[in-house]
C-alpha positions in Angstrom: 40.0 -4.3 -146.5 36.5 -5.5 -145.8 35.2 -5.7 -142.3 31.8 -6.8 -140.8 28.6 -5.7 -142.5 30.3 -4.3 -145.6 32.4 -1.9 -143.6 36.0 -1.0 -144.5 38.5 -1.7 -141.6 39.8 1.3 -139.6 37.3 4.0 -140.7 33.6 4.8 -140.3 33.6 6.5 -143.6 36.2 6.2 -146.4 36.7 9.1 -148.8 37.2 7.9 -152.4 38.3 9.5 -155.6 35.2 9.0 -157.8 32.1 7.0 -158.9 34.2 4.3 -160.6 36.0 3.5 -157.4 32.7 3.5 -155.6 31.3 0.9 -157.9 34.4 -1.3 -157.4 34.0 -1.0 -153.6 30.3 -1.9 -153.7 31.1 -5.0 -155.7 33.3 -6.1 -152.8 30.5 -5.3 -150.3 32.0 -2.1 -149.0 29.5 0.7 -148.6 30.8 3.1 -146.0 32.4 5.6 -148.5 31.9 9.1 -149.7 32.9 10.3 -153.2 35.0 13.4 -152.5 38.0 13.4 -154.9 41.4 14.1 -153.5 42.2 16.0 -150.3 44.8 18.0 -152.4 41.8 19.8 -153.9 41.6 21.9 -150.7 45.2 23.1 -150.5 44.6 26.7 -151.7 42.7 28.7 -149.0 40.7 31.0 -151.3 37.1 30.1 -151.7 36.9 31.9 -155.1 39.9 30.0 -156.5 38.2 29.1 -159.8 37.2 32.7 -160.4 40.8 33.9 -159.7 42.2 31.3 -162.0 39.9 32.3 -164.8 40.7 36.1 -164.4 44.4 35.4 -164.6 44.1 33.0 -167.6 42.2 35.6 -169.6 44.9 38.1 -169.0 48.0 36.0 -169.6 48.8 32.6 -171.2 52.4 32.8 -172.3 54.4 30.1 -170.4 53.4 26.6 -169.4 54.6 23.6 -167.4 54.1 20.1 -168.8 53.3 17.1 -166.6 53.5 13.9 -168.8 53.7 10.2 -167.8 56.6 9.2 -170.1 54.7 5.9 -170.8 55.0 4.2 -174.2 51.2 4.0 -174.6 50.8 7.7 -174.1 53.7 8.7 -176.3 51.5 9.8 -179.2 49.2 12.1 -177.3 52.1 13.5 -175.2 54.1 14.3 -178.3 51.1 16.1 -179.7 50.8 18.2 -176.6 54.5 19.1 -176.7 54.2 20.1 -180.4 51.0 22.1 -179.9 52.6 24.3 -177.2 56.1 24.3 -178.6 57.9 27.5 -177.5 55.6 28.0 -174.5 56.4 24.9 -172.5 59.3 25.9 -170.2 59.3 23.0 -167.7 58.7 19.2 -168.0 57.8 17.7 -164.6 59.1 14.2 -164.0 56.8 12.6 -161.3 57.4 9.0 -162.4 58.9 6.5 -163.5 62.1 6.4 -161.5 64.3 6.7 -164.6 62.6 10.0 -165.6 63.0 11.3 -162.1 66.7 10.4 -162.1 67.2 12.2 -165.4 65.5 15.3 -164.1 67.9 15.2 -161.2 70.9 15.3 -163.6 71.9 11.7 -163.2 73.4 10.0 -166.3 74.4 6.3 -166.9 74.4 3.8 -169.8 71.1 2.4 -168.4 69.5 5.9 -168.4 70.7 6.6 -171.9 69.1 3.3 -173.0 65.9 4.4 -171.3 65.9 7.7 -173.1 66.6 6.1 -176.5 63.9 3.5 -176.4 61.7 3.4 -173.3 60.9 7.1 -172.3 57.7 7.5 -174.2 57.4 10.7 -176.2 61.1 11.6 -175.2 62.3 8.6 -177.2 60.6 9.9 -180.3 62.6 13.1 -180.1 66.1 13.2 -181.6 69.3 15.1 -181.2 69.1 18.7 -180.0 65.3 18.5 -179.5 65.7 15.6 -177.0 68.5 17.4 -175.3 66.4 20.5 -174.9 63.5 18.5 -173.5 65.9 16.9 -170.9 67.2 20.3 -169.9 63.6 21.3 -169.1 62.9 18.3 -166.9 62.4 18.9 -163.1 61.5 16.6 -160.2 59.9 17.7 -157.0 59.8 15.9 -153.6 57.4 18.0 -151.8 54.1 19.7 -152.7 55.1 23.1 -151.4 58.2 23.3 -153.7 56.2 21.9 -156.6 53.5 24.5 -156.3 55.9 27.3 -155.7 57.6 26.4 -159.0 54.2 26.5 -160.8 53.8 30.2 -159.8 56.3 31.0 -162.5 53.9 29.8 -165.1 50.6 30.8 -166.6 49.2 27.3 -167.0 49.9 23.6 -166.6 48.9 20.8 -169.0 49.7 17.0 -169.1 48.5 13.5 -168.4 49.3 13.4 -164.6 46.3 14.3 -162.6 48.2 15.3 -159.5 50.7 17.3 -161.5 47.7 19.2 -162.9 45.7 19.5 -159.7 48.7 21.0 -157.9 48.9 23.6 -160.7 45.2 24.4 -160.1 45.9 24.7 -156.4 48.7 27.0 -157.1 46.2 29.3 -158.8 47.1 28.5 -162.4 44.9 27.3 -165.2 45.5 23.6 -165.7 44.0 20.7 -167.7 44.6 17.0 -167.5 44.5 14.8 -170.6 43.0 11.6 -169.3 44.0 8.2 -170.6 42.2 6.0 -168.0 39.1 5.9 -165.8 40.9 6.6 -162.6 42.2 10.0 -163.9 38.9 10.8 -165.5 36.8 10.1 -162.4 39.0 12.1 -160.2 39.0 15.1 -162.5 35.3 14.9 -162.9 34.6 14.7 -159.2 36.8 17.7 -158.4 35.6 19.7 -161.4 39.2 20.2 -162.7 39.5 20.7 -166.5 39.9 17.4 -168.3 39.7 16.0 -171.8 40.0 12.4 -172.9 43.2 11.5 -174.7 41.2 10.0 -177.6 39.9 13.5 -178.4 43.2 15.2 -178.5 44.8 16.4 -181.7 47.8 18.8 -182.1 45.7 21.4 -183.9 42.8 21.4 -181.4 44.3 20.9 -177.9 44.9 24.6 -177.4 41.2 25.4 -178.0 40.2 22.5 -175.8 42.4 23.8 -173.0 40.8 27.2 -173.2 37.3 25.9 -173.4 37.7 23.5 -170.4 39.3 26.2 -168.2 36.5 28.6 -169.0 33.8 26.0 -168.4 35.2 24.4 -165.3 36.4 27.6 -163.5 32.8 28.9 -163.7 31.5 26.0 -161.6 34.5 24.9 -159.6 34.1 27.0 -156.5 30.5 25.9 -155.8 31.5 22.2 -156.4 34.6 22.6 -154.2 32.5 24.0 -151.3 30.2 21.0 -151.4 33.2 18.6 -151.5 34.9 20.4 -148.6 31.8 20.2 -146.5 31.7 16.4 -147.2 35.3 16.0 -146.4 34.8 17.8 -143.1 31.9 15.4 -142.3 34.1 12.4 -143.1 36.9 13.7 -140.8 34.5 14.3 -137.9 33.0 10.8 -138.4 36.4 9.4 -138.1 37.3 11.3 -134.9 39.3 14.1 -136.5 38.8 17.8 -136.3 38.9 19.7 -139.6 40.5 23.1 -139.8 38.5 26.3 -139.7 39.4 27.5 -143.2 
């Protein structure tokens, strides 16, 4: 909401996800913002998180979690990801839509069967035993702590859901988001989390892209995160809050 003199109501400074969001706000006359990414970027307490992730990734990369959207317009790229890491994906996280979450919880109904058959994105392109296996791997989480705890079982996380990927990174695991829109792209870029555009992904190249982006981003992540954390602390103080000491 816009207040007087181009200020957003209720806050002296508003943290925003990235430069694209900043441009949109400026078009509406709002200028009291700071580009800082998502606060979830600061969950893990280690200041050398990127370095830790890289060391672990170089030693082990056997089992992955997958965080897809289940959208029809991402079905092709999400199926390519599934095929590329076939045999190593051990969990499929259902964050949204509601039908996918319900299936992950074990619910079944004619409406959900119809969703699986025709409206579940890449899942609808699978058939028979392959689809049943994918459904058995689906999980839904209703709290960040449980979600991150589950990620500790894996060596990496990949998918099209930025927060599913970022929580993997905050759990200390290599992770890469495949971006299909500017909102995802700007957030990953701001935080320094590994990202590739969906338009560049092919089944035979995605694994190499994953490795390259983890190597490149982990090397610069910790310094970038320290700057963002300082900025977030400044925003909190400007708004009358006291940041933690970590």
